[in-house]
VMD Tcl script that draws the C-alpha trace (Angstrom):
set ca {
  {-145.35 62.71 -127.14}
  {-142.48 64.44 -128.94}
  {-142.41 67.73 -130.69}
  {-142.13 67.71 -134.50}
  {-139.78 70.41 -134.22}
  {-135.90 70.21 -133.45}
  {-135.23 71.14 -129.73}
  {-133.71 74.38 -129.65}
  {-131.78 76.74 -127.16}
  {-132.57 80.50 -127.86}
  {-130.07 83.44 -126.53}
  {-131.52 86.80 -127.22}
  {-129.26 88.93 -128.28}
  {-126.76 86.60 -128.77}
  {-123.92 89.00 -129.20}
  {-124.13 92.39 -127.23}
  {-122.34 94.56 -124.60}
  {-121.90 92.49 -121.35}
  {-124.26 94.41 -119.62}
  {-127.22 93.95 -121.75}
  {-129.73 91.54 -120.27}
  {-130.14 88.48 -122.38}
  {-132.96 86.03 -122.78}
  {-132.48 82.36 -122.44}
  {-135.08 79.72 -123.60}
  {-135.72 76.40 -124.33}
  {-137.96 75.33 -126.95}
  {-139.29 71.95 -128.78}
  {-138.02 69.53 -125.93}
  {-140.23 66.39 -125.18}
  {-143.28 67.29 -123.11}
  {-142.12 67.96 -119.53}
  {-138.68 66.49 -120.17}
  {-135.81 67.11 -117.58}
  {-133.27 69.20 -119.64}
  {-129.87 70.24 -118.23}
  {-128.09 73.14 -119.43}
  {-124.18 73.69 -119.22}
  {-122.61 76.60 -119.60}
  {-118.76 76.99 -120.44}
  {-116.57 79.91 -120.56}
  {-112.82 80.25 -121.25}
  {-110.98 83.52 -120.54}
  {-108.30 85.03 -121.92}
  {-105.90 83.99 -119.08}
  {-107.07 80.13 -120.24}
  {-108.92 79.82 -117.00}
  {-112.17 77.72 -117.39}
  {-115.53 78.54 -116.15}
  {-118.45 76.15 -115.84}
  {-122.15 76.02 -114.57}
  {-125.00 73.89 -114.64}
  {-128.71 74.05 -114.30}
  {-131.79 71.35 -114.37}
  {-134.95 71.94 -115.41}
  {-138.19 70.52 -116.38}
  {-139.74 72.00 -119.25}
  {-143.56 72.47 -119.72}
  {-146.11 70.70 -121.61}
  {-145.12 72.36 -124.73}
  {-141.36 71.39 -124.49}
  {-140.39 75.22 -123.69}
  {-138.85 76.95 -120.66}
  {-137.76 80.64 -120.01}
  {-134.70 80.95 -117.41}
  {-136.27 84.25 -116.12}
  {-138.94 82.20 -115.00}
  {-137.66 78.88 -114.17}
  {-136.35 77.64 -110.73}
  {-133.58 75.02 -111.25}
  {-133.56 71.77 -109.65}
  {-131.58 70.40 -106.89}
  {-127.86 69.92 -107.97}
  {-127.72 72.92 -110.04}
  {-125.27 76.04 -109.77}
  {-128.04 78.14 -108.52}
  {-131.60 77.44 -107.28}
  {-133.60 80.52 -107.81}
  {-135.13 82.00 -111.04}
  {-132.48 84.02 -112.85}
  {-132.34 85.06 -116.53}
  {-128.79 85.15 -115.91}
  {-128.16 82.42 -113.66}
  {-126.00 80.35 -115.95}
  {-123.50 83.38 -116.18}
  {-122.74 84.72 -112.70}
  {-122.67 80.90 -111.32}
  {-119.97 80.01 -113.34}
  {-117.12 78.54 -111.19}
  {-113.78 78.42 -112.00}
  {-112.66 74.52 -112.52}
  {-109.04 74.64 -114.15}
  {-106.40 77.01 -114.78}
  {-105.56 80.14 -112.62}
  {-107.55 83.52 -112.83}
  {-105.17 86.26 -113.98}
  {-104.60 88.92 -110.96}
  {-106.71 91.29 -112.80}
  {-108.73 89.12 -115.29}
  {-112.10 90.97 -114.53}
  {-110.28 93.96 -116.08}
  {-109.46 92.60 -119.25}
  {-111.29 93.72 -122.28}
  {-111.39 90.75 -124.35}
  {-114.90 89.37 -125.75}
  {-116.15 86.70 -123.70}
  {-117.57 83.60 -125.19}
  {-119.97 81.53 -123.22}
  {-121.16 77.83 -124.68}
  {-124.05 76.74 -123.83}
  {-125.49 73.09 -124.15}
  {-129.05 71.95 -123.18}
  {-129.24 68.15 -123.14}
  {-132.73 66.27 -122.52}
  {-133.22 63.02 -120.85}
  {-134.01 61.33 -123.87}
  {-130.63 62.51 -125.38}
  {-131.83 65.29 -127.37}
  {-129.62 68.08 -127.72}
  {-129.47 71.75 -128.34}
  {-126.60 74.40 -128.18}
  {-125.94 78.12 -128.41}
  {-123.31 80.82 -127.97}
  {-123.46 83.80 -126.05}
  {-120.98 86.81 -126.88}
  {-120.16 89.31 -124.27}
  {-118.55 92.62 -125.54}
  {-116.64 94.89 -123.38}
  {-115.50 97.10 -125.85}
  {-118.55 98.44 -128.00}
  {-118.93 99.04 -131.39}
  {-116.92 101.81 -132.50}
  {-115.55 102.75 -129.11}
  {-111.84 103.59 -129.31}
  {-109.02 103.05 -127.10}
  {-105.86 104.86 -126.77}
  {-102.95 104.22 -124.41}
  {-102.33 107.60 -122.31}
  {-98.51 108.20 -121.51}
  {-98.24 111.62 -121.20}
  {-97.70 114.37 -118.73}
  {-96.74 111.66 -116.40}
  {-99.89 109.82 -116.52}
  {-100.42 106.34 -116.99}
  {-103.79 105.27 -118.02}
  {-106.22 104.00 -121.07}
  {-108.77 106.22 -122.63}
  {-111.98 105.10 -124.22}
  {-113.79 107.24 -126.38}
  {-117.64 106.60 -127.53}
  {-118.24 105.96 -131.25}
  {-119.87 109.34 -131.81}
  {-118.27 112.51 -132.26}
  {-117.37 114.52 -129.12}
  {-116.93 116.35 -126.98}
  {-118.19 113.99 -124.16}
  {-118.41 113.84 -120.41}
  {-115.59 112.20 -118.83}
  {-115.67 109.54 -116.01}
  {-112.14 108.82 -114.29}
  {-112.10 105.49 -113.05}
  {-109.78 104.69 -110.40}
  {-108.72 101.11 -109.05}
  {-108.39 100.01 -105.42}
  {-105.51 98.95 -103.42}
  {-104.74 96.25 -106.13}
  {-103.61 99.00 -108.39}
  {-103.48 98.48 -112.25}
  {-105.58 100.29 -114.78}
  {-109.18 98.98 -114.84}
  {-110.08 99.21 -118.71}
  {-113.14 96.93 -118.66}
  {-114.94 99.56 -116.60}
  {-113.81 102.65 -118.54}
  {-114.65 100.54 -121.74}
  {-118.13 99.65 -120.81}
  {-118.65 103.67 -119.96}
  {-117.57 104.52 -123.29}
  {-120.37 102.49 -125.01}
  {-123.02 104.58 -122.81}
  {-121.53 107.68 -124.00}
  {-119.05 108.66 -121.36}
  {-115.22 109.15 -122.44}
  {-113.84 106.59 -119.78}
  {-110.25 107.33 -118.54}
  {-108.74 104.22 -116.54}
  {-106.18 106.13 -114.44}
  {-103.54 104.12 -113.25}
  {-101.67 105.48 -110.14}
  {-99.33 102.69 -108.94}
  {-98.55 99.08 -110.70}
  {-99.06 100.85 -113.89}
  {-96.46 101.79 -116.43}
  {-94.22 104.48 -115.36}
  {-95.78 104.32 -111.54}
  {-94.61 103.01 -108.50}
  {-95.26 99.68 -107.47}
  {-96.71 100.79 -104.54}
  {-99.77 102.68 -103.10}
  {-97.29 104.27 -100.30}
  {-97.25 108.22 -100.13}
  {-99.10 108.63 -103.05}
  {-99.23 112.56 -104.12}
  {-102.96 113.95 -104.59}
  {-101.32 116.42 -106.95}
  {-100.96 113.43 -109.18}
  {-104.62 113.04 -109.79}
  {-104.81 117.04 -109.81}
  {-102.76 117.00 -112.78}
  {-104.97 114.28 -114.12}
  {-107.85 116.32 -114.13}
  {-106.32 119.11 -115.67}
  {-104.81 117.16 -118.32}
  {-108.47 115.94 -119.06}
  {-109.95 119.50 -119.19}
  {-107.26 120.64 -121.41}
  {-106.93 117.83 -123.64}
  {-110.40 116.27 -124.07}
  {-112.59 119.47 -123.32}
  {-115.53 117.54 -121.56}
  {-119.12 118.37 -122.37}
  {-119.99 121.34 -119.86}
  {-116.27 120.48 -118.33}
  {-117.69 117.33 -116.65}
  {-115.30 115.21 -115.31}
  {-116.56 112.58 -112.72}
  {-114.50 110.11 -110.55}
  {-115.52 106.76 -110.25}
  {-113.52 104.74 -107.76}
  {-113.74 100.99 -106.26}
  {-112.69 100.22 -102.63}
  {-109.56 102.43 -101.97}
  {-110.54 104.15 -105.11}
  {-113.43 105.15 -103.81}
  {-111.82 106.52 -100.93}
  {-109.50 108.52 -103.22}
  {-112.70 109.71 -105.08}
  {-114.07 110.90 -102.26}
  {-111.00 112.50 -101.13}
  {-110.15 114.22 -104.33}
  {-113.71 115.66 -104.35}
  {-113.54 116.89 -100.95}
  {-109.90 118.48 -101.97}
  {-110.43 119.91 -105.12}
  {-113.87 121.10 -104.97}
  {-115.33 122.22 -108.23}
  {-112.51 120.41 -110.53}
  {-114.74 117.08 -109.74}
  {-118.19 117.09 -111.10}
  {-119.57 114.05 -109.68}
  {-118.28 111.17 -107.40}
  {-119.10 107.63 -107.49}
  {-117.79 105.32 -104.60}
  {-118.04 101.41 -104.75}
  {-117.66 100.05 -101.57}
  {-116.06 103.18 -100.15}
  {-114.56 104.58 -96.88}
  {-115.32 107.37 -95.14}
  {-112.29 107.82 -93.41}
  {-108.48 108.00 -94.67}
  {-106.46 104.71 -94.22}
  {-102.93 104.13 -94.44}
  {-101.09 101.54 -97.24}
  {-102.53 98.62 -95.55}
  {-101.74 95.67 -98.20}
  {-100.34 97.74 -100.63}
  {-97.45 99.41 -99.02}
  {-93.89 98.83 -99.62}
  {-92.29 95.71 -98.36}
  {-91.54 96.10 -94.62}
  {-93.61 98.80 -94.37}
  {-96.26 98.82 -91.23}
  {-100.14 99.22 -92.55}
  {-100.67 102.25 -91.06}
  {-97.76 104.07 -93.17}
  {-99.64 107.19 -95.05}
  {-101.06 106.14 -98.54}
  {-101.88 109.62 -99.43}
  {-99.69 112.82 -99.39}
  {-100.57 116.69 -99.98}
  {-98.30 119.24 -100.49}
  {-95.63 116.69 -99.36}
  {-97.20 116.13 -96.15}
  {-98.99 112.57 -95.28}
  {-102.60 112.80 -94.55}
  {-103.60 111.77 -91.12}
  {-105.11 108.22 -91.25}
  {-107.63 106.68 -88.72}
  {-104.90 104.49 -87.65}
  {-102.65 107.26 -86.05}
  {-102.90 106.89 -82.17}
  {-106.06 104.89 -82.50}
  {-107.20 104.19 -79.05}
  {-109.30 100.92 -80.13}
  {-107.59 99.70 -83.34}
  {-107.05 96.15 -83.15}
  {-104.95 94.65 -86.13}
  {-105.36 91.05 -84.98}
  {-107.81 90.10 -87.80}
  {-106.08 92.03 -90.13}
  {-102.78 90.00 -89.45}
  {-104.52 86.74 -89.01}
  {-102.51 83.55 -90.76}
  {-105.80 81.81 -90.70}
  {-106.74 81.56 -94.51}
  {-108.89 83.06 -95.94}
  {-108.61 86.35 -94.07}
  {-111.78 88.17 -93.41}
  {-110.54 91.62 -92.31}
  {-113.59 93.57 -91.80}
  {-113.35 93.45 -87.82}
  {-110.07 95.35 -87.68}
  {-111.60 98.36 -89.54}
  {-114.56 98.18 -87.45}
  {-112.32 98.38 -84.24}
  {-110.72 101.29 -85.60}
  {-114.12 103.35 -86.17}
  {-114.50 102.75 -82.32}
  {-112.20 105.73 -81.58}
  {-114.23 108.83 -82.36}
  {-111.16 111.20 -82.21}
  {-109.17 109.24 -84.47}
  {-112.20 109.03 -87.04}
  {-112.95 112.94 -86.78}
  {-108.90 113.40 -87.41}
  {-109.07 111.17 -90.27}
  {-112.38 111.98 -91.76}
  {-112.84 112.68 -95.29}
  {-114.47 116.17 -95.51}
  {-117.09 115.08 -98.02}
  {-119.12 118.31 -97.33}
  {-116.67 120.13 -99.41}
  {-117.47 117.87 -102.69}
  {-118.81 120.43 -105.15}
  {-121.45 118.00 -106.84}
  {-123.29 114.67 -106.57}
  {-122.42 111.58 -104.96}
  {-123.31 108.14 -105.18}
  {-122.25 105.45 -103.05}
  {-122.70 101.79 -103.36}
  {-121.99 98.72 -100.64}
  {-122.94 95.34 -99.69}
  {-123.96 94.56 -96.01}
  {-121.83 91.66 -95.60}
  {-118.25 93.55 -97.10}
  {-115.61 91.30 -95.86}
  {-112.85 93.80 -96.68}
  {-114.03 96.71 -94.32}
  {-117.35 98.07 -93.21}
  {-118.62 99.51 -96.14}
  {-121.83 100.22 -95.51}
  {-121.69 101.75 -92.30}
  {-118.92 104.08 -93.65}
  {-121.20 105.11 -96.59}
  {-123.89 105.38 -94.35}
  {-121.97 108.14 -92.21}
  {-121.36 109.88 -95.77}
  {-124.70 110.44 -96.59}
  {-125.46 111.40 -92.83}
  {-122.82 113.88 -92.82}
  {-123.97 115.29 -96.10}
  {-127.51 115.53 -94.76}
  {-126.45 117.22 -91.58}
  {-124.92 119.83 -93.64}
  {-127.56 120.25 -96.11}
  {-125.53 119.38 -98.96}
  {-126.82 121.12 -101.83}
  {-126.20 118.23 -104.37}
  {-127.88 114.77 -104.56}
  {-126.34 112.20 -102.38}
  {-127.79 108.47 -102.50}
  {-126.29 105.08 -101.16}
  {-127.18 101.74 -102.65}
  {-127.00 99.02 -100.04}
  {-127.32 95.69 -100.87}
  {-128.08 93.31 -98.36}
  {-126.17 90.08 -98.28}
  {-123.75 91.20 -101.01}
  {-119.72 91.71 -100.26}
  {-117.09 94.07 -101.60}
  {-116.95 93.02 -105.22}
  {-119.67 94.79 -107.00}
  {-119.15 95.87 -110.75}
  {-120.93 95.52 -113.82}
  {-123.40 92.99 -114.39}
  {-123.53 89.49 -115.99}
  {-119.95 88.40 -114.64}
  {-119.06 85.31 -112.52}
  {-119.48 86.25 -108.79}
  {-118.65 82.75 -107.31}
  {-115.17 83.76 -106.33}
  {-115.46 84.95 -102.86}
  {-112.09 84.31 -102.11}
  {-108.82 85.84 -104.07}
  {-105.41 86.44 -103.10}
  {-104.85 90.40 -103.05}
  {-102.95 91.65 -105.89}
  {-100.07 93.01 -104.04}
  {-99.87 91.23 -100.94}
  {-101.20 87.85 -102.44}
  {-102.69 87.06 -99.03}
  {-106.01 85.19 -99.57}
  {-108.79 87.73 -98.51}
  {-112.67 87.20 -98.28}
  {-114.71 89.80 -100.34}
  {-117.99 88.52 -98.53}
  {-121.36 88.08 -99.71}
  {-122.83 85.11 -101.72}
  {-123.02 84.50 -105.61}
  {-126.58 85.23 -106.04}
  {-126.28 88.37 -103.60}
  {-123.47 89.91 -105.33}
  {-124.98 89.22 -109.07}
  {-128.11 91.16 -107.80}
  {-126.05 93.93 -106.45}
  {-124.20 93.97 -110.04}
  {-127.21 94.03 -112.15}
  {-129.37 96.38 -110.21}
  {-126.65 99.18 -109.42}
  {-124.98 99.24 -112.82}
  {-128.00 100.78 -114.82}
  {-128.41 103.20 -111.67}
  {-124.88 104.34 -111.72}
  {-125.16 105.25 -115.63}
  {-128.35 107.16 -114.95}
  {-126.75 109.06 -111.77}
  {-123.76 110.04 -114.07}
  {-126.13 111.18 -116.92}
  {-128.21 113.27 -114.45}
  {-125.15 114.59 -112.98}
  {-124.25 116.17 -116.23}
  {-127.20 118.29 -116.60}
  {-126.39 119.43 -113.04}
  {-123.15 120.73 -114.61}
  {-124.78 122.61 -117.60}
  {-124.69 125.87 -117.78}
  {-128.01 127.55 -116.92}
}
mol new
graphics top color blue
foreach p $ca { graphics top sphere $p radius 0.5 }
foreach p [lrange $ca 0 end-1] q [lrange $ca 1 end] { graphics top cylinder $p $q radius 0.2 }
display resetview
């Protein structure tokens, strides 16, 4: 029996911000027909990504991806409304060094083909820059960054976005935050215009200047300036919150560190990984690697590719004296703290370090909300949702060494989708805490 209507592939909404959940459905295919859906994405860097899933439609020739389990041979194997998106895999070209941070709209082409030869297609558009959001490059006061302002008139609360050891300026995350009512200031501190090429001996005063510039120039709502950092950027965000107190209204740390580290893979050529990354008042901050009795660099320096470097960081945490000397004094943060981690982090043990931060805040009865979103089986690459999560191994942006971030595509996709709305809600709640009585 064949349905009288033409087969259709429906995407709702078809064109929206990247973090908006989509509903993908099939309709009007032959009764209980096997249908293959293919997805294809060509990124701004020219790289091509594809995924596929096989399904059997129901007696009405219909199917909803949020409820349907793909058959063997598909790119993913459990019901997922966004499965065709997060399971997209690189098939040709080379992914740009910071392709995830690009703000170009992403167009995903979908095509469904039934066993009988029936076909249907649709286009799914993911916007990074929301309608009315403005973009301004900031090259003043010695700063390098990009500011995204919401469409509505200000003032707005401000979130400063800090990248990790890859450097650069993470425009995408700042842009998506702007669509949610925050002024997103993606701040570069190395490998950015006018900034050094390496993380080595970066002065914390640079970030104090950025916070001061934000307060004077943007006049944020209730003076609200939050810091959101990823990896080394999370270490930095916590460190700045602990150093500058009330100048920082809230901290969000993606896969953070509880201790201060050296330059690691982002330092100057020939510089040892334990060389200082951060200075204050012209003095280097103590790192967990300094005079560490248990540190084992062997895995970090492994020549077996890809490198899973986390065990080296675990070894460094086994020296309690070194940990205490280098511990970020999170109890001095004068605002709420939200941490996110994956239990299979291949870079460093972010879950264990985030746990220790929360434990410390509880010990001192920290007067502000503090939470840790821990995602079982996820790795180091947690970001906003509905992006490909299949590239577990990537070359480090500075060192060019192939590193495994850990996790699985499915676990990483779940972490992205679950955490992002909670991050936005956390920031909104933090604004209220910052409001005058």
